[in-house]
C-alpha positions, -999 to +999 in steps of 0.1 A: +140+629-131+160+655-113+177+642-081+160+669-060+126+654-070+135+618-062+127+598-031+149+567-028+134+535-015+163+515-002+151+480-008+153+456-037+126+450-062+122+421-087+099+411-115+083+377-110+084+352-138+048+340-135+053+309-155+083+298-135+064+306-102+034+285-114+058+256-122+074+257-087+040+259-069+021+233-090+014+200-074+038+174-088+021+142-074+049+136-049+033+155-020+004+179-015+025+211-012+017+236-039-015+247-054-040+237-080-062+257-103-099+251-101-119+268-128-152+275-109-171+302-092-181+304-055-218+300-048-218+318-015-234+351-007-227+370+026-259+375+046-243+387+078-208+387+094-193+352+086-228+338+076-233+327+040-262+315+019-268+288+010-259+275+044-226+258+047-212+270+013-184+290+031-172+282+066-142+294+085-124+279+115-090+281+132-074+258+107-087+274+075-118+276+053-141+254+034-158+268+003-183+253-022-175+260-059-195+254-091-180+249-125-197+262-157-210+227-164-229+228-131-206+203-113-200+213-077-169+207-056-159+216-020-124+228-013-106+230+020-079+256+021-058+279+043-063+309+020-091+321-002-083+349-027-114+366-040-105+386-071-141+396-079-135+432-069-163+456-058-191+432-068-180+403-045-207+384-028-182+371-001-181+405+016-212+421+032-215+457+021-225+483+046-257+496+032-263+522+060-245+550+041-245+559+005-212+556-013-196+566-045-199+542-074-170+518-076-136+529-090-118+508-114-081+501-118-064+490-150-027+484-158-007+471-187+029+463-191+055+457-218+089+441-216+109+459-242+144+459-257+154+495-264+175+503-295+203+523-281+223+527-313+218+564-315+215+571-277+241+597-265+239+584-229+239+547-224+233+551-186+197+562-193+167+548-212+149+580-220+144+598-187+149+566-167+182+557-150+193+522-159+205+516-123+172+525-106+136+514-107+112+543-111+079+539-091+048+562-094+060+585-121+030+608-124+048+634-146+028+650-174+056+672-188+056+652-221+021+667-230+018+700-247+008+726-221-029+733-221-037+704-244-066+680-241-041+652-234-028+672-204-063+680-191-073+643-194-042+632-176-049+656-147-086+644-145-078+607-146-041+604-136-020+574-144+016+565-134+045+546-149+067+520-134+100+516-152+121+486-141+155+483-159+165+447-162+197+438-180+216+458-206+189+476-227+159+456-215+133+474-194+099+466-181+073+494-183+039+494-166+013+521-168-014+521-142-046+539-136-050+535-099-087+544-098-111+561-122-148+565-123-158+553-149-128+531-159-105+546-185-096+525-215-062+509-222-059+534-251-063+563-226-039+548-201 
């Protein structure tokens, strides 16, 4: 990427090893610090601001929240926590939607990544991996100059843009991630 088209973000980035993070955070029986995974769904539905049905299935106070969960086998459990992360997306029942105004249908985000080792045996410039500098992470690379001008691929990329992250790690290893930030309807992984 030409230097004149770059914007430098002067802060470090890192790639989290999710397995190592899970190991560090998991309860080890010695104390109650950490987290535990509960495979269940919430049974609450927002009926008004901070009011949920069935009554008492989700409550908040100054010290945290209590939420009722139900496993696939029907077994219910109640969890007391300082943080609830709802990954349901647009269809969440924990958030009351404002029905006073019509809105667009939901947008969808997809992303996929690959940790690759690049064969540099015939590379003329070992400081680069393709267009990416080995000493810099590339964020939000929306370029479409690799498509033939006027092609269907170029038109599709302009209608449902995606961007690339490129994070050089060590030597010739690099992590790539392609992301479709929002599309209506969702684009496929093949398109991304």
